[in-house]
VEXVEX-542707 format. One record per residue (C-alpha): residue number from 1; residue in one letter; x, y, z. Coordinates in Angstrom, 2 decimals. Last residue first. Example, Ala and Ser with C-alpha at 12.3 -4.5 7.8 and 13.67 -1.06 7.14 Angstrom:
<pt><k>2</k><r>S</r><u>13.67</u><v>-1.06</v><w>7.14</w></pt>
<pt><k>1</k><r>A</r><u>12.30</u><v>-4.50</v><w>7.80</w></pt>
***
This chain:
<pt><k>228</k><r>S</r><u>28.95</u><v>-18.60</v><w>-9.83</w></pt>
<pt><k>227</k><r>D</r><u>29.21</u><v>-15.41</v><w>-11.89</w></pt>
<pt><k>226</k><r>A</r><u>29.46</u><v>-12.83</v><w>-9.11</w></pt>
<pt><k>225</k><r>C</r><u>31.48</u><v>-15.00</v><w>-6.75</w></pt>
<pt><k>224</k><r>T</r><u>34.20</u><v>-12.65</v><w>-5.52</w></pt>
<pt><k>223</k><r>V</r><u>32.20</u><v>-9.42</v><w>-5.35</w></pt>
<pt><k>222</k><r>A</r><u>34.15</u><v>-6.67</v><w>-3.59</w></pt>
<pt><k>221</k><r>K</r><u>37.22</u><v>-7.58</v><w>-5.64</w></pt>
<pt><k>220</k><r>K</r><u>35.53</u><v>-6.15</v><w>-8.72</w></pt>
<pt><k>219</k><r>D</r><u>35.57</u><v>-2.70</v><w>-7.11</w></pt>
<pt><k>218</k><r>V</r><u>33.28</u><v>0.19</v><w>-8.04</w></pt>
<pt><k>217</k><r>Q</r><u>31.72</u><v>-0.97</v><w>-11.32</w></pt>
<pt><k>216</k><r>L</r><u>31.44</u><v>-4.47</v><w>-9.91</w></pt>
<pt><k>215</k><r>W</r><u>29.28</u><v>-3.04</v><w>-7.15</w></pt>
<pt><k>214</k><r>G</r><u>26.64</u><v>-1.84</v><w>-9.60</w></pt>
<pt><k>213</k><r>S</r><u>25.25</u><v>-5.29</v><w>-10.31</w></pt>
<pt><k>212</k><r>S</r><u>26.91</u><v>-8.00</v><w>-8.24</w></pt>
<pt><k>211</k><r>S</r><u>24.14</u><v>-8.78</v><w>-5.79</w></pt>
<pt><k>210</k><r>H</r><u>23.93</u><v>-11.08</v><w>-2.79</w></pt>
<pt><k>209</k><r>G</r><u>27.63</u><v>-10.94</v><w>-2.02</w></pt>
<pt><k>208</k><r>P</r><u>27.77</u><v>-7.22</v><w>-2.56</w></pt>
<pt><k>207</k><r>M</r><u>24.88</u><v>-5.44</v><w>-0.80</w></pt>
<pt><k>206</k><r>D</r><u>21.37</u><v>-5.11</v><w>-2.15</w></pt>
<pt><k>205</k><r>L</r><u>19.55</u><v>-1.80</v><w>-1.79</w></pt>
<pt><k>204</k><r>E</r><u>16.00</u><v>-2.01</v><w>-0.38</w></pt>
<pt><k>203</k><r>P</r><u>13.76</u><v>1.08</v><w>-0.27</w></pt>
<pt><k>202</k><r>I</r><u>10.99</u><v>0.79</v><w>2.36</w></pt>
<pt><k>201</k><r>V</r><u>8.04</u><v>3.08</v><w>1.56</w></pt>
<pt><k>200</k><r>R</r><u>5.49</u><v>3.36</v><w>4.38</w></pt>
<pt><k>199</k><r>V</r><u>2.02</u><v>4.03</v><w>2.98</w></pt>
<pt><k>198</k><r>G</r><u>-0.37</u><v>6.38</v><w>4.81</w></pt>
<pt><k>197</k><r>R</r><u>-1.09</u><v>8.41</v><w>1.70</w></pt>
<pt><k>196</k><r>E</r><u>1.10</u><v>11.44</v><w>2.52</w></pt>
<pt><k>195</k><r>R</r><u>3.88</u><v>9.07</v><w>3.56</w></pt>
<pt><k>194</k><r>G</r><u>3.73</u><v>7.29</v><w>0.20</w></pt>
<pt><k>193</k><r>Y</r><u>4.24</u><v>10.46</v><w>-1.81</w></pt>
<pt><k>192</k><r>K</r><u>7.08</u><v>11.51</v><w>0.51</w></pt>
<pt><k>191</k><r>I</r><u>8.89</u><v>8.19</v><w>-0.01</w></pt>
<pt><k>190</k><r>I</r><u>8.37</u><v>8.41</v><w>-3.78</w></pt>
<pt><k>189</k><r>A</r><u>9.67</u><v>11.99</v><w>-3.85</w></pt>
<pt><k>188</k><r>A</r><u>12.79</u><v>11.04</v><w>-1.87</w></pt>
<pt><k>187</k><r>I</r><u>13.49</u><v>8.25</v><w>-4.37</w></pt>
<pt><k>186</k><r>D</r><u>13.10</u><v>10.60</v><w>-7.32</w></pt>
<pt><k>185</k><r>K</r><u>15.40</u><v>13.22</v><w>-5.75</w></pt>
<pt><k>184</k><r>Q</r><u>18.04</u><v>10.55</v><w>-5.19</w></pt>
<pt><k>183</k><r>T</r><u>17.79</u><v>9.83</v><w>-8.90</w></pt>
<pt><k>182</k><r>Y</r><u>16.11</u><v>6.69</v><w>-10.18</w></pt>
<pt><k>181</k><r>V</r><u>17.66</u><v>5.35</v><w>-13.39</w></pt>
<pt><k>180</k><r>E</r><u>16.12</u><v>3.95</v><w>-16.56</w></pt>
<pt><k>179</k><r>R</r><u>17.15</u><v>6.89</v><w>-18.77</w></pt>
<pt><k>178</k><r>P</r><u>20.79</u><v>5.86</v><w>-18.84</w></pt>
<pt><k>177</k><r>S</r><u>19.82</u><v>2.31</v><w>-19.87</w></pt>
<pt><k>176</k><r>Y</r><u>19.26</u><v>-1.07</v><w>-18.24</w></pt>
<pt><k>175</k><r>A</r><u>21.24</u><v>0.15</v><w>-15.23</w></pt>
<pt><k>174</k><r>D</r><u>24.70</u><v>-1.38</v><w>-14.77</w></pt>
<pt><k>173</k><r>K</r><u>26.42</u><v>1.84</v><w>-15.82</w></pt>
<pt><k>172</k><r>T</r><u>24.47</u><v>3.24</v><w>-12.88</w></pt>
<pt><k>171</k><r>M</r><u>27.35</u><v>2.25</v><w>-10.59</w></pt>
<pt><k>170</k><r>Q</r><u>29.70</u><v>4.69</v><w>-12.36</w></pt>
<pt><k>169</k><r>P</r><u>28.25</u><v>7.58</v><w>-10.34</w></pt>
<pt><k>168</k><r>Y</r><u>30.09</u><v>6.39</v><w>-7.21</w></pt>
<pt><k>167</k><r>K</r><u>29.92</u><v>9.26</v><w>-4.70</w></pt>
<pt><k>166</k><r>K</r><u>26.65</u><v>10.48</v><w>-6.19</w></pt>
<pt><k>165</k><r>I</r><u>24.92</u><v>7.11</v><w>-6.03</w></pt>
<pt><k>164</k><r>E</r><u>21.99</u><v>7.21</v><w>-8.48</w></pt>
<pt><k>163</k><r>V</r><u>19.96</u><v>4.01</v><w>-8.36</w></pt>
<pt><k>162</k><r>P</r><u>19.08</u><v>1.79</v><w>-11.35</w></pt>
<pt><k>161</k><r>W</r><u>21.47</u><v>-1.06</v><w>-10.57</w></pt>
<pt><k>160</k><r>S</r><u>20.39</u><v>-3.94</v><w>-12.80</w></pt>
<pt><k>159</k><r>Q</r><u>19.91</u><v>-7.70</v><w>-13.12</w></pt>
<pt><k>158</k><r>N</r><u>21.98</u><v>-8.79</v><w>-10.13</w></pt>
<pt><k>157</k><r>D</r><u>19.75</u><v>-6.87</v><w>-7.71</w></pt>
<pt><k>156</k><r>T</r><u>18.53</u><v>-3.32</v><w>-7.04</w></pt>
<pt><k>155</k><r>I</r><u>15.34</u><v>-1.44</v><w>-6.19</w></pt>
<pt><k>154</k><r>H</r><u>13.32</u><v>-3.85</v><w>-4.06</w></pt>
<pt><k>153</k><r>W</r><u>10.74</u><v>-1.29</v><w>-2.90</w></pt>
<pt><k>152</k><r>H</r><u>8.67</u><v>-2.68</v><w>-0.05</w></pt>
<pt><k>151</k><r>F</r><u>5.51</u><v>-0.53</v><w>-0.12</w></pt>
<pt><k>150</k><r>V</r><u>3.78</u><v>-0.93</v><w>3.26</w></pt>
<pt><k>149</k><r>N</r><u>0.38</u><v>0.38</v><w>4.39</w></pt>
<pt><k>148</k><r>M</r><u>-2.46</u><v>-1.42</v><w>2.71</w></pt>
<pt><k>147</k><r>K</r><u>-5.88</u><v>0.14</v><w>3.26</w></pt>
<pt><k>146</k><r>A</r><u>-7.07</u><v>-0.91</v><w>-0.23</w></pt>
<pt><k>145</k><r>Y</r><u>-7.28</u><v>2.66</v><w>-1.59</w></pt>
<pt><k>144</k><r>S</r><u>-3.87</u><v>3.42</v><w>-0.05</w></pt>
<pt><k>143</k><r>L</r><u>-2.28</u><v>0.44</v><w>-1.77</w></pt>
<pt><k>142</k><r>A</r><u>-3.76</u><v>1.42</v><w>-5.14</w></pt>
<pt><k>141</k><r>D</r><u>-2.40</u><v>4.96</v><w>-4.78</w></pt>
<pt><k>140</k><r>I</r><u>1.04</u><v>3.50</v><w>-4.01</w></pt>
<pt><k>139</k><r>Q</r><u>0.87</u><v>1.47</v><w>-7.23</w></pt>
<pt><k>138</k><r>R</r><u>-0.12</u><v>4.52</v><w>-9.26</w></pt>
<pt><k>137</k><r>Y</r><u>2.81</u><v>6.50</v><w>-7.84</w></pt>
<pt><k>136</k><r>L</r><u>5.14</u><v>3.66</v><w>-8.81</w></pt>
<pt><k>135</k><r>S</r><u>3.79</u><v>3.59</v><w>-12.36</w></pt>
<pt><k>134</k><r>K</r><u>4.20</u><v>7.36</v><w>-12.72</w></pt>
<pt><k>133</k><r>L</r><u>7.75</u><v>7.11</v><w>-11.41</w></pt>
<pt><k>132</k><r>N</r><u>8.82</u><v>4.76</v><w>-14.18</w></pt>
<pt><k>131</k><r>Y</r><u>9.00</u><v>1.00</v><w>-13.72</w></pt>
<pt><k>130</k><r>F</r><u>12.17</u><v>-1.00</v><w>-14.46</w></pt>
<pt><k>129</k><r>N</r><u>11.75</u><v>-4.77</v><w>-14.46</w></pt>
<pt><k>128</k><r>R</r><u>14.41</u><v>-6.98</v><w>-12.91</w></pt>
<pt><k>127</k><r>S</r><u>15.77</u><v>-4.30</v><w>-10.61</w></pt>
<pt><k>126</k><r>T</r><u>12.42</u><v>-2.59</v><w>-10.10</w></pt>
<pt><k>125</k><r>D</r><u>10.89</u><v>-5.28</v><w>-7.90</w></pt>
<pt><k>124</k><r>Y</r><u>7.81</u><v>-4.21</v><w>-5.94</w></pt>
<pt><k>123</k><r>L</r><u>7.04</u><v>-5.99</v><w>-2.67</w></pt>
<pt><k>122</k><r>V</r><u>3.49</u><v>-5.53</v><w>-1.39</w></pt>
<pt><k>121</k><r>G</r><u>1.85</u><v>-4.51</v><w>1.85</w></pt>
<pt><k>120</k><r>R</r><u>-0.20</u><v>-5.33</v><w>4.90</w></pt>
<pt><k>119</k><r>H</r><u>1.60</u><v>-4.77</v><w>8.18</w></pt>
<pt><k>118</k><r>T</r><u>1.46</u><v>-6.24</v><w>11.65</w></pt>
<pt><k>117</k><r>Y</r><u>2.32</u><v>-9.88</v><w>11.34</w></pt>
<pt><k>116</k><r>Q</r><u>1.14</u><v>-11.43</v><w>14.53</w></pt>
<pt><k>115</k><r>V</r><u>0.71</u><v>-15.22</v><w>14.85</w></pt>
<pt><k>114</k><r>T</r><u>-1.16</u><v>-16.81</v><w>17.71</w></pt>
<pt><k>113</k><r>K</r><u>-1.39</u><v>-20.06</v><w>19.66</w></pt>
<pt><k>112</k><r>L</r><u>1.40</u><v>-22.31</v><w>18.46</w></pt>
<pt><k>111</k><r>T</r><u>1.52</u><v>-25.52</v><w>20.47</w></pt>
<pt><k>110</k><r>K</r><u>3.87</u><v>-26.53</v><w>23.27</w></pt>
<pt><k>109</k><r>K</r><u>5.19</u><v>-30.06</v><w>23.60</w></pt>
<pt><k>108</k><r>S</r><u>4.70</u><v>-31.53</v><w>27.08</w></pt>
<pt><k>107</k><r>S</r><u>2.79</u><v>-34.51</v><w>25.71</w></pt>
<pt><k>106</k><r>R</r><u>0.63</u><v>-36.52</v><w>28.09</w></pt>
<pt><k>105</k><r>S</r><u>-2.50</u><v>-34.80</v><w>26.84</w></pt>
<pt><k>104</k><r>N</r><u>-5.59</u><v>-34.44</v><w>29.01</w></pt>
<pt><k>103</k><r>E</r><u>-4.40</u><v>-31.03</v><w>30.24</w></pt>
<pt><k>102</k><r>P</r><u>-4.08</u><v>-29.72</v><w>26.70</w></pt>
<pt><k>101</k><r>A</r><u>-0.51</u><v>-28.97</v><w>25.52</w></pt>
<pt><k>100</k><r>A</r><u>0.99</u><v>-25.72</v><w>26.74</w></pt>
<pt><k>99</k><r>D</r><u>-0.07</u><v>-22.56</v><w>25.00</w></pt>
<pt><k>98</k><r>F</r><u>2.43</u><v>-20.42</v><w>23.11</w></pt>
<pt><k>97</k><r>E</r><u>2.80</u><v>-16.65</v><w>22.79</w></pt>
<pt><k>96</k><r>E</r><u>3.39</u><v>-16.12</v><w>26.51</w></pt>
<pt><k>95</k><r>E</r><u>4.85</u><v>-12.77</v><w>27.50</w></pt>
<pt><k>94</k><r>D</r><u>2.19</u><v>-10.75</v><w>25.75</w></pt>
<pt><k>93</k><r>G</r><u>3.87</u><v>-7.76</v><w>24.11</w></pt>
<pt><k>92</k><r>R</r><u>1.41</u><v>-7.38</v><w>21.28</w></pt>
<pt><k>91</k><r>K</r><u>-2.13</u><v>-8.16</v><w>22.38</w></pt>
<pt><k>90</k><r>S</r><u>-3.53</u><v>-11.61</v><w>21.76</w></pt>
<pt><k>89</k><r>L</r><u>-5.24</u><v>-12.20</v><w>18.46</w></pt>
<pt><k>88</k><r>T</r><u>-9.03</u><v>-12.38</v><w>18.07</w></pt>
<pt><k>87</k><r>P</r><u>-10.38</u><v>-14.94</v><w>15.64</w></pt>
<pt><k>86</k><r>F</r><u>-12.56</u><v>-13.56</v><w>12.82</w></pt>
<pt><k>85</k><r>A</r><u>-16.26</u><v>-14.07</v><w>13.51</w></pt>
<pt><k>84</k><r>P</r><u>-17.89</u><v>-16.83</v><w>11.51</w></pt>
<pt><k>83</k><r>F</r><u>-19.37</u><v>-15.76</v><w>8.16</w></pt>
<pt><k>82</k><r>E</r><u>-22.79</u><v>-14.55</v><w>7.03</w></pt>
<pt><k>81</k><r>G</r><u>-23.21</u><v>-13.67</v><w>3.39</w></pt>
<pt><k>80</k><r>A</r><u>-23.77</u><v>-10.14</v><w>2.11</w></pt>
<pt><k>79</k><r>P</r><u>-27.16</u><v>-9.58</v><w>0.53</w></pt>
<pt><k>78</k><r>R</r><u>-27.20</u><v>-10.07</v><w>-3.25</w></pt>
<pt><k>77</k><r>E</r><u>-25.94</u><v>-7.28</v><w>-5.45</w></pt>
<pt><k>76</k><r>W</r><u>-27.91</u><v>-5.52</v><w>-8.15</w></pt>
<pt><k>75</k><r>T</r><u>-26.24</u><v>-5.51</v><w>-11.53</w></pt>
<pt><k>74</k><r>A</r><u>-24.01</u><v>-3.42</v><w>-13.77</w></pt>
<pt><k>73</k><r>P</r><u>-23.89</u><v>-0.55</v><w>-11.28</w></pt>
<pt><k>72</k><r>S</r><u>-23.11</u><v>2.84</v><w>-12.85</w></pt>
<pt><k>71</k><r>W</r><u>-20.11</u><v>4.76</v><w>-11.54</w></pt>
<pt><k>70</k><r>R</r><u>-18.84</u><v>8.25</v><w>-12.26</w></pt>
<pt><k>69</k><r>E</r><u>-15.75</u><v>9.69</v><w>-10.57</w></pt>
<pt><k>68</k><r>S</r><u>-15.24</u><v>13.47</v><w>-10.67</w></pt>
<pt><k>67</k><r>K</r><u>-16.93</u><v>14.89</v><w>-7.55</w></pt>
<pt><k>66</k><r>I</r><u>-16.09</u><v>11.94</v><w>-5.29</w></pt>
<pt><k>65</k><r>L</r><u>-12.54</u><v>11.86</v><w>-6.63</w></pt>
<pt><k>64</k><r>S</r><u>-12.02</u><v>15.57</v><w>-5.92</w></pt>
<pt><k>63</k><r>A</r><u>-13.32</u><v>15.13</v><w>-2.37</w></pt>
<pt><k>62</k><r>T</r><u>-10.90</u><v>12.23</v><w>-1.86</w></pt>
<pt><k>61</k><r>R</r><u>-7.89</u><v>14.21</v><w>-3.03</w></pt>
<pt><k>60</k><r>S</r><u>-8.80</u><v>17.25</v><w>-0.90</w></pt>
<pt><k>59</k><r>Y</r><u>-9.42</u><v>15.20</v><w>2.24</w></pt>
<pt><k>58</k><r>A</r><u>-6.11</u><v>13.37</v><w>1.72</w></pt>
<pt><k>57</k><r>K</r><u>-4.23</u><v>16.66</v><w>1.40</w></pt>
<pt><k>56</k><r>N</r><u>-5.81</u><v>17.84</v><w>4.67</w></pt>
<pt><k>55</k><r>L</r><u>-4.86</u><v>14.54</v><w>6.30</w></pt>
<pt><k>54</k><r>I</r><u>-1.15</u><v>15.02</v><w>5.50</w></pt>
<pt><k>53</k><r>D</r><u>-1.06</u><v>18.60</v><w>6.77</w></pt>
<pt><k>52</k><r>H</r><u>-3.23</u><v>17.95</v><w>9.82</w></pt>
<pt><k>51</k><r>N</r><u>-6.43</u><v>19.64</v><w>10.95</w></pt>
<pt><k>50</k><r>P</r><u>-8.70</u><v>16.85</v><w>12.17</w></pt>
<pt><k>49</k><r>G</r><u>-11.72</u><v>16.33</v><w>9.90</w></pt>
<pt><k>48</k><r>V</r><u>-13.74</u><v>17.96</v><w>7.15</w></pt>
<pt><k>47</k><r>I</r><u>-14.53</u><v>16.75</v><w>3.66</w></pt>
<pt><k>46</k><r>K</r><u>-15.63</u><v>19.50</v><w>1.32</w></pt>
<pt><k>45</k><r>F</r><u>-18.23</u><v>20.05</v><w>-1.42</w></pt>
<pt><k>44</k><r>N</r><u>-18.10</u><v>23.57</v><w>-2.89</w></pt>
<pt><k>43</k><r>N</r><u>-19.68</u><v>22.50</v><w>-6.17</w></pt>
<pt><k>42</k><r>D</r><u>-22.34</u><v>20.63</v><w>-4.18</w></pt>
<pt><k>41</k><r>V</r><u>-22.75</u><v>16.91</v><w>-4.75</w></pt>
<pt><k>40</k><r>K</r><u>-26.23</u><v>15.95</v><w>-5.85</w></pt>
<pt><k>39</k><r>V</r><u>-27.65</u><v>12.86</v><w>-4.16</w></pt>
<pt><k>38</k><r>P</r><u>-28.87</u><v>10.06</v><w>-6.39</w></pt>
<pt><k>37</k><r>G</r><u>-31.42</u><v>7.53</v><w>-5.13</w></pt>
<pt><k>36</k><r>T</r><u>-33.99</u><v>8.23</v><w>-2.44</w></pt>
<pt><k>35</k><r>K</r><u>-33.00</u><v>5.90</v><w>0.39</w></pt>
<pt><k>34</k><r>A</r><u>-29.40</u><v>6.96</v><w>1.02</w></pt>
<pt><k>33</k><r>W</r><u>-27.07</u><v>4.38</v><w>2.53</w></pt>
<pt><k>32</k><r>Q</r><u>-25.22</u><v>4.88</v><w>5.79</w></pt>
<pt><k>31</k><r>I</r><u>-21.73</u><v>3.48</v><w>6.34</w></pt>
<pt><k>30</k><r>T</r><u>-19.55</u><v>2.85</v><w>9.36</w></pt>
<pt><k>29</k><r>V</r><u>-16.00</u><v>1.55</v><w>9.80</w></pt>
<pt><k>28</k><r>P</r><u>-15.59</u><v>1.36</v><w>6.03</w></pt>
<pt><k>27</k><r>A</r><u>-15.21</u><v>-2.02</v><w>4.26</w></pt>
<pt><k>26</k><r>P</r><u>-12.22</u><v>-2.30</v><w>1.95</w></pt>
<pt><k>25</k><r>L</r><u>-14.00</u><v>-3.00</v><w>-0.25</w></pt>
<pt><k>24</k><r>P</r><u>-17.50</u><v>-1.63</v><w>-0.60</w></pt>
<pt><k>23</k><r>N</r><u>-20.42</u><v>-4.10</v><w>-0.44</w></pt>
<pt><k>22</k><r>V</r><u>-23.12</u><v>-2.64</v><w>-2.64</w></pt>
<pt><k>21</k><r>K</r><u>-26.52</u><v>-1.10</v><w>-1.97</w></pt>
<pt><k>20</k><r>V</r><u>-28.23</u><v>0.62</v><w>-4.87</w></pt>
<pt><k>19</k><r>A</r><u>-30.24</u><v>3.72</v><w>-4.02</w></pt>
<pt><k>18</k><r>E</r><u>-33.65</u><v>3.86</v><w>-5.66</w></pt>
<pt><k>17</k><r>T</r><u>-34.65</u><v>6.00</v><w>-8.65</w></pt>
<pt><k>16</k><r>V</r><u>-31.66</u><v>4.99</v><w>-10.72</w></pt>
<pt><k>15</k><r>S</r><u>-28.96</u><v>6.95</v><w>-12.56</w></pt>
<pt><k>14</k><r>L</r><u>-26.53</u><v>6.85</v><w>-9.64</w></pt>
<pt><k>13</k><r>A</r><u>-24.35</u><v>9.76</v><w>-8.54</w></pt>
<pt><k>12</k><r>L</r><u>-22.50</u><v>8.29</v><w>-5.57</w></pt>
<pt><k>11</k><r>L</r><u>-22.65</u><v>9.99</v><w>-2.19</w></pt>
<pt><k>10</k><r>G</r><u>-22.59</u><v>7.06</v><w>0.21</w></pt>
<pt><k>9</k><r>I</r><u>-18.85</u><v>7.22</v><w>0.86</w></pt>
<pt><k>8</k><r>A</r><u>-19.17</u><v>10.86</v><w>1.90</w></pt>
<pt><k>7</k><r>A</r><u>-21.09</u><v>9.88</v><w>5.04</w></pt>
<pt><k>6</k><r>A</r><u>-18.10</u><v>8.15</v><w>6.58</w></pt>
<pt><k>5</k><r>I</r><u>-15.72</u><v>10.97</v><w>5.61</w></pt>
<pt><k>4</k><r>T</r><u>-17.89</u><v>13.64</v><w>7.28</w></pt>
<pt><k>3</k><r>I</r><u>-19.81</u><v>16.22</v><w>5.26</w></pt>
<pt><k>2</k><r>K</r><u>-19.78</u><v>19.93</v><w>4.61</w></pt>
<pt><k>1</k><r>M</r><u>-21.96</u><v>21.68</v><w>2.01</w></pt>
***
């Protein structure tokens, strides 16, 4: 049995005689609800789409979730409410991002017209609170499920330096403990894991002047105001 991604969303094994309509978040581009209740998923169920290494892995993960997840609605949902249309932003690259004051206004001050911020993501701080790789993988999974695409990884700060630097191995003396350290292999694995799920991982390493942890192990003169 082969099925497209849009249709796969509607294949939930429900223990009712009539299909239950819910409002999935994030909302899919298109969705079609069954009318006769549960639909059996074939043992050889597949999701098909463009042939691409990253997408193929995504198809496999999603198909496995559809076959293994079980959900029973606690209550019937009310119809979705009606809301005003979301305002349309101007295209990126427009020369004029500000509108002049209205014609009937004597003021020449310009007013803000649009704001573009083009990514949806989270910042994760592992310098103040160390999280193991499993926790980071779980966070990236959550971002991909919610169509968020940026994982800003704030790895180091004054509190700890949990990053392996091969040229200066002494920097990890400022980690919380020897086992609370990310190796270069770990960091590469996190970046790859995010890429395969459409999430851009941005590792941030603080420089001396903003952060003293780690740098003091290399050269105390590099940080002149560490305790002020």
